[in-house]
Residue, then its C-alpha position, 0 to 999 in steps of 0.5 A: x625841685x620837681x613841682x607841677x606849677x606849670x600844669x596848673x598856672x598860666x604864666x606870667x601870673x600873680x602868685x601869692x607867697x606866704x612866709x611863716x617865721x618867728x615874730x621879728x619886726x625885721x622879717x617883713x623887710x628881709x622877705x621883701x629884700x629877697x623878693x627885690x633881688x629876684x623880682x624887683x617890684x613894688x610890694x605890699x606885704x600883709x602880716x599877721x601874728x600867731x595867737x601867742x605871738x611866737x610866729x608871724x605870717x607874711x603874705x605877698x603877691x608876686x608877678x612870676x614869669x615861670x615855674x622855675x622862677x616860683x621854685x627859685x623864690x621858694x628856695x630863696x625865701x626858705x633860706x631866711x634864718x627866721x623863716x620856718x616855712x614858705x607856702 
């Protein structure tokens, strides 16, 4: 991944990840499990369902240490089966 996070952010910092996936009660737990593998911590994600209820978005703030860590988290979160995109 060739991103420019390091040009715009000063690390370490809090970084919000928004994960959009198919609505499933287990999706929040799966997102937090991936985050715990890479950046253990106490997470309080928020969730919002789409208008028709097909999708849900999960937002969670993570303390990140580097551009590489942000890229790794984007990759790991996007590999969750129910996830459609990570913003």
